[in-house]
N, C-alpha and C positions, 0 to 999 in steps of 0.2 A: 710571657714574652712581650716586650714593648711593641706598640703599633707603629711608633715613629722613632726609628733609630738614627742617631747622628754619629758620624765617625769622629774619633778623637785624635787620629793621626793621619798623616798623608802617605804612609808607606804603601807599597804595592799599587802605585798610581800610574804606572807606565801604560800607555795606550797599546792595544793589540797590534795595530799596524806598525808602530815604532819597534815593538819587540820582534816582529817578523823581519823588518829591515835589518835589525842588528844581527839576527841569526843568519840571514843571507850573507852579510859581510864576513861572518866567520866561516860558514860552510861552503859558500860558493866562491867568494873572492879571497878566501884563505887568509883573512886578517886574524890577528891574535884576539883571544877573548878579552884580555885586559884592554887592548887598544880599542876594540869595538865598544866595550862597556863604557870607557871614558868618553868616546865620541858621542854616544847617545844618552849619557847620563844614567846608566843602569849599573846596579851592583854586579860585579863580575861573577859572583857565585850564582846569582839569579839568571844571568845570561847563559852560564854553562848548563844550568838545569834545563832551560828551555831549548837549548841546542839539541838535547836528546829527547825532548818532549814533543816538539813540533814535527810532524811527519816530513820525511825527506821529499815526498812528492810536492808538498805545498811550498817548501823552501825553493825548490828548483822550478816551480811553476810560476803562473802569473796571478795567483790569487792575492788579494789585498789584505785579507784578514785570516788568521789561523782558525782551524776548527776547534782547537782546545781552548778552554777559558784562560784568560790572561789577566793578571792583576787582582785587585780586591774583589772578592765574591761575597755578597751580602747573605742574608738569611736564605736558606734553600727554599725555593718555590716549587709548588706542585707541577705547574705547567711551564713549558718552555715559552719564550716570547712569541714564537710562531703560533703555537696552539692558543695562547691567550689572545693573540690578535684575531684569530679566526672566531673565537667566542665573542669578542667585541663586535666583529662584523655581523655575526648572526643577530646579536641584540639590536644593533642599529637597523638591520634589515627588517626585523619584526616591528620596530617603532615606526619605520617609514610606511608600513602597510597598515597602520592604525591598530596594531596588536601588541602594545607594550607589555613586556614581561614583568611580573612582580618579583620582588627580591627572592621570595621563597622558590619560585620556579627557576630562577637563575642558579640558585644554590643547588637545587636538585640536578639541573642540567650539568653543572660543573662536576658533581660527583659521578654522573653517568659518563661524562667525557673522560674523566680520569680512569674509570673502571674499564671502558672500552679500549683505552690505550695501555692498560695494565701499569699504571703509574703508582708508585708508593704514596699513600695518603695517611694522615693521622687516624688513629683508631676511632675518634669521634665521628669521622665522615662515614665509616662503615656502619657504625652503630645507629646513626640517625638517618642514613641513606641520603645525606645532603652535605654540602660544604658548610663550614662553620661560619658564624657571624663575623669572626675576626678576619677570615679570608675575604669575605664579601666587602668589609670595610677597606681592607688593603687594596682589593681589586678596584674599587671606586677611586682610591687615591692614585693608583698607577694609571688610570684612564680618566682624566678629568672631563673628557668629552661626554661621559655618561653621568646622569644625575637622576635622582629619585623625585618623581612628581606625581601628583594625584591626577588620575584620568578623569575625563568628562563624565558626568553622571548620566548623560543620554547620548545616544548615537546620532551623530550629525549626518546631514545629507551627503557630505563628501565621503564619509566612511562607506555608506551604502553604494554610492556611485563607484567607488574603488572596488567594492566587492563584485558588482556587476561587470566591471571592466575585466577583473581577473577571471570571472566565470566565462565571459565571452571569449577571452583569449584561450582558455583551456578547451572550450567547446570547439573552437575553430582548429586548434592544433591537433586534437585527438579525434575529432569527429564523433563526439558522444551522441548516441541515440537515446530514445526514451528508456529503453531497457538497460542502458549503461549508466543512467543517472540515478543515484540513490541518496536518500536522506536518512540520517540516524538521529534519534533523540532518546535520552534516558529519563525515566520517570520512576518515582518510588510508590510502591503499593504497600500499605500497612495491613496488619491483621486486625486492626481496630475498625469496626464498622462505622460508616458515615451514613446514618439513617436519614430518610427524607424528612422534611418538615412536617410537624404534627400540630394539632390544636390542643391547648391545655389552658388551665386557669391562669389568668393574667398575674404576673409576678412570680410564678413558679419557675425556679431555675434548677436544673439538674446538670451538673458539670462533671465530666469524667476526665481524670488526669492521665489515663493510660493511653498512649498512642499506639502501643504494640510494636513488635519488631517490624523492620522495614526490609522489603525485597525490591531491588532495582530491576526494572524491565527495560531493555534496550530494544526499541522497535525500529525496523528499517524498511522503508518502502521505496519503490521505484516510480519514475514518471510514467511508466507503462501500466501502473496499477497493481504491480506485484507486491505481495507482502512476504518478507523474509521471515523464517522462523525466528522468534525472539531469542535474545541472550539474557540470561538471568544472573544477578549477582546476589548471593545469599549472605546473611550476616553470620558467617562462620569462619573458622580459621582454615579448614580444609574443605575442598569441594568433593562431594560424592555424587555418583551418577544417579542414585535413587532420589536425590533432591528433585530431579526432573520428572518424577512420576506424574502422569496426567498432562504434561506439557505438550504443546503442538509438536507434531513430528518434525524431526530435524533440529530441534532446539539444542542450545548449548548453554553452559553456565560457568561461573567462577565463584569465588568466595573472598570476602573481606569483612572484617569485624564491623565496619561502619554500615555495610549493606550498599555502599556506593562504589562506583567504578574508580579504580586507581590505575597506575601505570601497568602493573602486571595483568590486570583484568582487561585493559584496553588492548594489549597485545593478544590475549586470548580471543577477544572479539574480532580483531583483524583476521586471525586465522579462521574463525567461523565465517567471516564475510567472504574470504577468498574461496572457501569450500563451497559456499552457496552460489557464488557468481561465476566461479571457474575463470576469474580474470587472470591475465598474464601480462608480461611486459609488452608483448605484441598486440594484445587486445585489452587495454586497461579499462577500468571503471572509475567513474567519478563518485566520490563520497563526500557529501556535504554534512558538516557537523558543527556543533557549538564550540566556542572558544573555551577550553577548559584545560587546566594544567595537567590533567591525566593523559592528555593526548600528545604530550611533548617529549616522551622518553626517546632516547637515541635508538633503543631496540625497536620501537615502533616505526621510527623513521627509516631504519635500515630494512625492516620487513616490508613496509609499504613500497619502498623503492624497488625491492627485488621481486615483489608480487604483482606490480602493475596497479596499485591502488593510488589514485590521484585524489588527495584530500584537499578540501578548501573549507576554511572556517567562516562562519557567519560573523558579521561585525558584533562587537561586544554589546551586551545588554539589549539585543534585538530579539523579538519573537520570531519564530520560524514556522514552517509550513505545518508540521504536525500539531503544534499548539493551536493553530488557527482552525483546522477543520477535522482533525482526527482525535486528539486527546480529550476534547470535551465529550463527545459521544462515548469514547472508551472509558472514561471515568464513571459516567453514568451506567454503562453496561457492567462495569466491575461492581458497583454498589448494588445493582439489581441482582447480579449473580451471588454476591455475598448474602443478600436478603434471602434468596431462594435456598442457599445452602443452610442457613441458620434455621429456616422454617422446616427444612427436611431433616435436620440433625439437632433436635432439641436437647438442651443440657450439655452440648459440646461446644468447644471454643475453636476458632480458626487458628491454625498454626502456619508457619512459613511453608510447610510441605503441601498445603492446600492451594497456595497462590498460583503455581503453574496450571493447575486444573481450572481455576477461575479465569485466568488469562486465556486459556484455550477456548473457553466458551464466550468470553466477552470480546476478544480481539476481532473475530470475523464480523461481528455486528457493527463495529465502528470503522475498521479499516476496509471500507468497501471501495471498489474502483471509482465510484462517483466522488466519494469524499477525498480520496487521494488525488484525483485529477483536479478537483476544485482547489485543493491546497497548493498544488504546483502552479495553477493558473492565477490564483489570488495573489501570490507573491512574485509572479513574473519570472519564475525559474525555468519552467518548460511549458509551453514554448517561451523562449527568452524574450522578456518584455520589460525593460527597466522602467518604462513609463507607467506600469501598472501600480506601483507604490505611490507615485505622485497623484494618481487618480483617487487612490484610497485615502490619502491624507498624509500627515507627517509621520515619520517613523517613531514608534513609541517603544520604551524599554520593556523587555519581558522579564518575568520572574525567574530567579535562579532555580534550577531543577535539583540541586543537591547541596551538600555542605561545601565549605570553602568557597562560597559564592564570591567572596572578595577576590578570588584568583581568576574568576571568569573574565575579568577585563583583559587579561594578558595572555594571549596565546599567539599563535603562529599561523602563517600561511604555508601550506605544503603543496608541492607539485612534483611531477616526475623529474623536473630539472634540479630542484632542491637547492641550487646556488650555494649560499653560505651554510645552510643546514647540511648539505652534502659533505662539505669539507669538515664540519664538526663531527659528523657521524662516521667518517672513515676510520677504521682501526689501523693501528700500526702493524 
């Protein structure tokens, strides 16, 4: 199908309001069909067809446009003009809060929106779980207000100030306490050991090419110093409960072939989060998280709104609290635990099934109340102190924690109000 279609005739060009006026002349003022058709310049057979097509209530009412389509109809589109306008409003809202969405995220959002409204879509949308590139190209042509641009490579001070402004607004609106403020961060743990530095003959190099399978661990801590049981993502197609053998009590998990969190796993994590915090709409909790495309699905938005989870994303490419004061000691504790396991199990190799047990022994050593409190204080999250970052120096970009890091630029701000996101996520 051509992307730019040009009409070759002028047939079926009658405006909808003109057609409604002509139908009223026939049905209300009892004018003949041929007479009304000649007065408004319409084919009399076309006018006769619309006299039975337009509802009688609209003809006798005061509406200006009929509800049925009138005139030439181009190629069938997936979304109605109203739904597409709401999608554009959401994209603009995300760009205004310094969280521009990448094209791939918009295509996934379009598929989820069509699925939630049970709209018919091309088979390629269902197969790829995202809208096609042709749809995205036409979407940009229909809305010239949108354009593709490259985001800044570092986080500006204005982005950080906007984040603290949003944080202060949410804190004042909901009255979040220390035990209601949580931070989540995802990190990968491989089965390949990272040994400590050793002395050897100068010039000797031994390089291993095997990184080993990767298991993602999602750690969540509160400003009160509480550590939530972690959420694991295993590199498998299906998740099995025995994967969590040796994990901390109360842990949950999911599975994805990459070993990293995706839309379905993030929804499972939200369910794990609500079970641990017992948050409700009347007693919500604040969840601070990274800007990542996996956190964008409409199912997650709906679940967060119904469960009282108020989510706020950090500015793109910024380091966060767990990276500053918790994950450094945690990685060292993991390497120490792996060394101890290998010394106690000679001739055996670590598999993904040993990772939960290693995390169970390493996490309490790193995520101490002192380290957690220092992380919140150092970044000025709790107690709220935006001037803390200015005292520490300029904001520096942090390393991406997983694949698709090019999509970490663009995500969203969520709140219990949801504004444009609320309209996009409502099902018909």
